[in-house]
C-alpha positions in Angstrom: 54.4 31.5 -59.2 51.2 29.3 -59.5 52.1 28.8 -63.6 55.0 26.9 -62.4 53.8 24.7 -60.1 51.2 23.5 -63.1 53.5 23.3 -65.4 55.7 21.2 -63.4 52.5 19.1 -62.8 52.1 18.9 -66.5 55.7 17.7 -66.7 55.1 15.0 -64.5 52.3 13.1 -66.5 54.7 13.2 -69.7 57.9 11.6 -67.8 58.5 8.1 -66.1 57.7 8.4 -62.4 61.0 7.2 -61.1 62.8 10.6 -63.0 59.9 12.7 -61.9 60.3 11.5 -58.2 63.9 10.9 -58.1 65.1 14.5 -60.0 62.3 16.7 -60.8 60.3 16.6 -57.6 62.8 18.4 -55.8 63.2 22.0 -58.5 61.6 25.2 -56.2 60.6 27.7 -58.2 62.4 31.0 -57.8 59.6 33.9 -58.1 62.5 36.3 -56.1 64.9 36.2 -59.4 62.0 35.3 -62.1 61.0 37.6 -64.5 58.4 38.2 -67.7 61.3 36.5 -69.6 62.9 34.1 -67.3 61.4 31.6 -64.9 64.4 30.3 -62.5 64.5 26.9 -60.8 66.4 25.3 -57.9 68.0 22.2 -57.8 69.3 20.6 -54.4 72.6 20.4 -56.1 75.3 20.5 -59.4 74.1 16.8 -60.6 70.2 16.9 -59.7 70.6 20.2 -61.9 72.9 19.3 -64.9 70.4 16.3 -65.3 67.3 18.2 -65.5 68.6 21.2 -67.1 70.4 18.4 -70.1 67.1 16.4 -70.3 64.4 18.8 -69.5 64.9 22.2 -70.1 63.3 22.5 -73.5 60.2 20.6 -72.8 59.6 22.8 -69.8 59.9 25.9 -71.8 57.7 24.4 -74.1 55.0 23.7 -71.4 55.5 27.0 -70.3 54.3 27.9 -73.8 51.2 25.8 -73.8 50.5 27.8 -70.4 51.1 31.3 -72.6 53.9 32.4 -71.3 57.3 32.2 -73.2 60.5 32.8 -70.7 63.9 31.1 -71.1 64.1 28.3 -68.1 66.9 28.0 -66.1 67.7 25.5 -63.9 71.0 25.9 -61.3 72.3 24.4 -58.1 71.3 25.6 -54.7 73.9 28.5 -53.7 74.3 29.5 -57.2 72.0 31.8 -57.7 72.4 34.1 -60.7 72.0 37.9 -59.0 71.0 41.2 -61.3 73.9 43.7 -61.8 77.4 43.1 -63.0 79.7 41.1 -61.0 83.6 40.8 -61.0 85.4 38.2 -63.3 87.0 37.0 -60.1 83.8 36.1 -58.6 82.1 34.5 -61.7 81.6 30.5 -61.2 83.3 28.5 -63.4 81.5 27.1 -66.6 81.0 23.6 -66.8 80.6 21.7 -70.0 77.3 20.1 -70.7 78.5 16.9 -69.7 75.5 14.8 -69.8 76.2 12.6 -67.1 73.6 10.6 -65.2 73.7 11.7 -61.8 71.9 8.6 -60.3 75.0 7.0 -61.2 77.4 7.3 -57.8 80.0 4.9 -56.1 77.3 4.6 -53.3 74.5 2.5 -55.6 77.2 0.6 -57.4 77.0 -3.0 -56.1 80.6 -4.1 -55.1 81.8 -7.7 -55.0 85.0 -9.9 -55.9 83.8 -9.2 -59.8 84.4 -5.6 -59.7 86.1 -5.0 -56.5 89.7 -3.4 -58.9 87.8 -1.5 -61.2 85.8 0.4 -58.2 88.7 1.2 -56.2 90.7 2.2 -58.9 87.6 4.6 -60.5 87.2 5.6 -56.7 90.9 6.3 -56.5 90.8 8.4 -59.9 87.9 10.4 -58.6 89.8 11.5 -55.4 93.2 12.3 -57.2 92.6 13.2 -60.7 95.6 13.7 -62.7 97.7 12.4 -61.0 97.1 8.1 -60.4 95.9 5.9 -63.1 95.8 8.2 -65.9 94.0 6.9 -68.1 91.9 4.6 -66.7 90.8 1.9 -69.0 88.1 -0.4 -67.8 86.7 -3.5 -70.1 84.1 -5.9 -69.8 81.1 -7.4 -71.1 77.8 -5.6 -71.8 75.7 -4.0 -69.0 78.1 -4.8 -66.0 78.9 -1.4 -64.5 81.6 0.1 -66.9 79.5 3.2 -67.5 78.1 3.6 -64.3 81.9 3.6 -62.2 83.1 5.9 -65.0 80.3 8.4 -65.0 80.4 8.1 -60.8 83.8 9.4 -61.3 82.9 12.0 -62.8 79.6 12.9 -61.1 82.6 13.5 -58.6 84.8 15.8 -59.8 82.0 17.5 -61.6 80.5 18.2 -58.1 84.0 19.7 -57.1 83.2 22.3 -60.2 85.4 20.2 -62.4 84.7 20.6 -66.5 83.9 17.1 -67.5 82.8 15.8 -71.0 81.4 12.3 -71.1 80.9 10.9 -74.8 80.5 7.5 -76.2 83.1 7.0 -79.5 80.2 7.6 -82.1 78.9 11.1 -80.7 82.6 11.9 -80.7 82.8 10.6 -84.3 80.0 12.7 -85.1 80.9 15.7 -83.6 84.6 15.7 -85.2 82.8 15.4 -88.8 80.2 18.2 -87.9 83.2 20.5 -87.1 84.7 19.3 -90.1 81.8 19.8 -92.4 81.7 23.5 -91.1 85.5 24.5 -91.1 85.1 24.6 -87.0 87.6 22.5 -85.9 89.4 24.9 -83.4 86.1 24.9 -81.8 86.4 21.1 -81.6 90.1 21.1 -80.3 89.1 23.8 -77.7 85.9 21.7 -76.5 87.8 18.6 -76.2 91.3 19.6 -75.0 90.6 22.6 -72.8 87.9 20.2 -70.0 89.5 19.0 -67.4 87.8 15.2 -67.5 87.2 13.1 -70.5 85.2 10.1 -69.9 84.9 8.3 -73.6 82.6 4.7 -73.5 82.8 1.9 -76.3 86.7 3.0 -77.4 86.7 -0.2 -79.4 85.0 1.4 -82.1 88.0 3.6 -82.7 89.0 0.3 -84.2 89.6 1.2 -88.5 89.0 4.6 -88.2 92.2 6.0 -89.2 91.4 9.8 -89.5 89.1 9.8 -85.8 92.0 7.9 -84.7 94.5 10.5 -85.4 92.4 13.3 -83.9 91.8 11.1 -80.6 95.2 10.8 -80.4 96.1 14.7 -80.7 93.2 15.2 -78.0 94.8 12.4 -75.6 98.1 13.8 -75.6 97.3 17.4 -74.7 94.8 16.2 -72.1 97.5 14.0 -70.7 100.3 16.4 -71.0 98.0 18.7 -68.8 97.2 15.9 -66.4 93.7 16.1 -67.2 92.0 13.2 -66.1 91.1 10.5 -68.6 88.8 7.0 -68.8 88.1 5.3 -71.2 85.7 1.9 -71.6 85.6 -1.1 -73.8 84.2 -4.7 -73.9 87.9 -5.7 -74.6 91.6 -5.4 -73.2 93.5 -2.5 -75.5 95.7 -5.7 -76.8 92.8 -7.4 -78.4 90.9 -4.2 -80.3 91.7 -4.9 -83.7 92.2 -1.7 -86.1 93.9 0.1 -83.5 97.0 1.9 -83.9 100.3 0.8 -81.8 100.7 3.9 -80.2 97.3 4.3 -79.1 96.9 0.6 -77.8 100.4 1.5 -75.6 98.8 5.0 -74.3 95.7 3.3 -73.2 98.1 1.0 -71.0 99.9 3.6 -70.0 98.0 4.2 -67.0 95.8 1.7 -65.6 93.8 -1.3 -67.3 91.1 -2.8 -64.6 88.0 -5.7 -65.8 85.0 -6.2 -64.7 83.6 -9.6 -64.8 80.3 -11.4 -64.6 79.4 -11.0 -61.0 78.8 -13.7 -58.8 75.7 -15.2 -57.2 76.1 -13.4 -54.2 76.9 -10.0 -55.7 74.0 -10.7 -58.2 71.4 -11.0 -55.7 72.9 -7.9 -54.0 72.3 -6.2 -56.7 69.0 -7.1 -57.5 68.1 -6.3 -53.7 69.8 -3.2 -54.3 67.7 -2.4 -57.6 64.8 -3.5 -55.5 65.0 -0.6 -53.0 65.7 1.9 -55.8 62.8 1.0 -57.5 60.1 0.6 -54.6 59.8 -3.0 -55.7 59.1 -5.6 -53.3 60.2 -9.2 -53.8 60.5 -11.8 -51.5 64.1 -13.3 -51.0 63.2 -16.7 -53.0 62.3 -14.6 -56.1 65.5 -12.6 -55.6 67.1 -15.6 -55.6 65.1 -17.2 -58.6 66.2 -14.1 -60.5 69.4 -14.1 -59.7 69.8 -17.5 -60.7 68.6 -17.8 -63.9 69.0 -14.2 -65.6 71.9 -13.3 -66.9 74.6 -11.1 -65.7 73.5 -7.9 -67.5 72.8 -5.7 -64.7 70.6 -3.3 -67.4 68.6 -6.5 -68.2 68.0 -7.2 -64.4 66.8 -3.3 -63.8 64.2 -4.0 -66.9 62.7 -7.5 -65.8 62.2 -5.3 -62.3 60.3 -2.8 -64.0 58.1 -5.5 -65.8 57.4 -7.8 -63.0 56.4 -4.6 -61.0 54.3 -3.1 -64.1 52.6 -6.3 -64.5 51.7 -6.6 -60.9 50.3 -2.9 -60.9 48.2 -3.3 -64.2 46.6 -6.9 -63.3 46.3 -6.0 -59.6 48.0 -9.0 -58.3 50.8 -10.0 -56.1 54.2 -10.9 -57.1 54.7 -14.0 -56.2 57.5 -16.9 -57.3 54.9 -18.4 -59.5 54.0 -15.0 -61.1 57.5 -14.2 -61.5 58.3 -17.7 -63.4 55.3 -17.2 -65.6 56.1 -13.3 -66.5 59.8 -14.4 -67.0 58.9 -17.9 -69.3 59.7 -16.6 -72.6 62.8 -13.9 -71.7 64.6 -16.9 -70.2 64.0 -19.3 -73.4 65.4 -16.8 -75.4 68.4 -16.2 -72.9 69.2 -19.8 -73.1 68.6 -20.3 -76.6 72.4 -20.6 -77.2 73.0 -23.2 -74.6 73.6 -26.8 -75.7 73.8 -29.8 -73.9 77.2 -30.3 -74.9 78.1 -26.7 -73.4 76.8 -27.6 -70.1 78.2 -31.0 -69.7 81.6 -29.8 -70.3 81.0 -26.7 -67.9 80.2 -28.8 -65.1 83.2 -31.0 -65.8 85.5 -28.7 -66.0 84.0 -26.9 -62.8 84.5 -30.3 -61.0 87.6 -31.5 -62.4 86.6 -34.5 -64.7 86.1 -35.7 -68.1 83.0 -35.0 -70.3 82.9 -38.5 -71.3 82.8 -39.7 -68.0 79.7 -37.6 -67.4 78.2 -40.1 -69.7 79.6 -42.6 -68.7 77.8 -45.7 -67.0 80.5 -45.2 -63.8 79.3 -45.7 -60.2 81.9 -43.6 -58.8 80.8 -40.7 -55.8 82.3 -37.5 -57.9 81.0 -38.9 -60.7 77.4 -39.5 -60.0 77.9 -36.2 -58.5 78.6 -34.3 -61.6 76.5 -36.8 -63.8 73.4 -35.6 -61.5 74.2 -31.6 -61.8 74.4 -31.8 -65.5 71.0 -33.8 -66.2 69.8 -31.3 -63.5 70.9 -28.5 -65.5 70.3 -30.1 -68.6 66.6 -30.1 -67.8 66.2 -27.0 -66.7 68.3 -24.8 -69.2 67.1 -26.0 -72.2 64.1 -27.7 -74.1 65.3 -31.1 -74.7 62.8 -33.5 -73.4 63.5 -36.5 -71.3 64.0 -39.3 -74.4 66.9 -36.8 -75.5 68.5 -36.5 -72.2 68.3 -40.5 -71.8 69.9 -40.6 -75.5 72.6 -38.1 -74.6 73.6 -39.3 -71.5 73.5 -43.3 -72.4 70.3 -44.1 -70.1 67.7 -46.6 -70.8 64.7 -44.4 -71.2 63.2 -41.2 -70.4 61.9 -43.2 -66.8 65.2 -43.0 -65.6 65.8 -39.5 -66.6 62.5 -39.0 -64.5 63.7 -41.3 -61.4 67.0 -39.1 -61.4 65.5 -35.7 -61.5 62.8 -36.8 -58.6 66.6 -37.5 -56.5 67.8 -34.4 -57.6 64.9 -32.4 -56.6 64.9 -34.3 -53.2 68.7 -33.5 -52.7 68.3 -29.9 -53.6 65.8 -29.7 -51.0 68.1 -31.8 -48.1 71.5 -30.8 -49.2 72.6 -27.1 -49.3 75.9 -27.7 -50.5 74.2 -29.6 -53.4 71.7 -26.4 -54.1 74.7 -24.0 -54.1 76.4 -25.8 -56.2 73.4 -26.1 -58.8 72.9 -22.1 -58.0 76.6 -21.7 -58.9 76.7 -23.7 -62.0 73.7 -21.9 -63.2 74.8 -18.6 -63.0 77.9 -19.4 -64.6 76.5 -21.0 -67.4 73.5 -18.1 -67.9 76.3 -15.3 -67.7 78.3 -16.5 -70.3 75.7 -17.5 -72.7 75.3 -13.5 -72.3 79.1 -12.5 -72.7 
């Protein structure tokens, strides 16, 4: 039907290109099973079907109305067509709960490194044997490190197998609970959360000091665990470190497996940036990728935002993305991210990394290892803070700003000619900027 393609064209103008090209573009209108009351679209798989259905069904129905046709829009996966006439009960497909999973969160596009390898392996194992190993799986770590991605990757695998998967946050769980309490429909609430096959809950730390909801969650947890249904939880810290949490809940969160995700090391961060460039069709040279990896914190969502920003500026200003262009665009963002870094913080970090005392870095010692550490500390303090050269000279006990200037010239020569020195600078920059985020 021509109107269906027109509606999808209209939708294309109103949603991000990446969402249209990745998901909506794959829809196919099924004229055979559509009629005056229903518009049926076929998606290539359940993940894409579920994502579009959750996010854009109402929007598509509205666009049909704009074109003068009021219909119910149905989006189903290929090979799951609705047929006319009665279907035997045994032949009816298993109902899939509206899980709100993001189909782009898969194991294939999750970058694995030393900082997240254990959590990745655990989530993968759970997706292969749900309810049998590591139940519950508790993943914790800082903001934007991939906890939700791993959780939903497991959920997507299981949902694709026809299992009922619920993904929610603690805030949504609480709001749902309060709504059912007000409406005196708690049986529906219990049926929803205790009859699913897989329960994924983000930000479990927000259960803290909420006694009523902790009580309800405890019974939900027990019901699912006893029925060998898989539970995956995420939080920003280890269960033992979550204050205001009942001891019985804390102990149950540790029953299965607790896995942490650390900020990615430099190599993993570079791999993440390259993968995101590939997914979002952004072309960056290696020197730009290395620069972004070195100066930006470990929050993956921030990295995605940076790539979108660079691409948008490049398209709107009709210029190529060069290293200088990148530095200029990210200047304000980098300054904001590094606002919490101080001279003391940098000096202590360098000293700890190189196994010397902070006071030795600021001393007059000409010992080879101390000079090495001093050069790194001065360079990082100049690059990562807003301090002037006279201020740096005063802090490091040097004669004046010309001494700092001479030192920086020497350091830049080392960066150009000494690969080990350059690598150590990059590693420490990564560690400092990562810790300022977490």
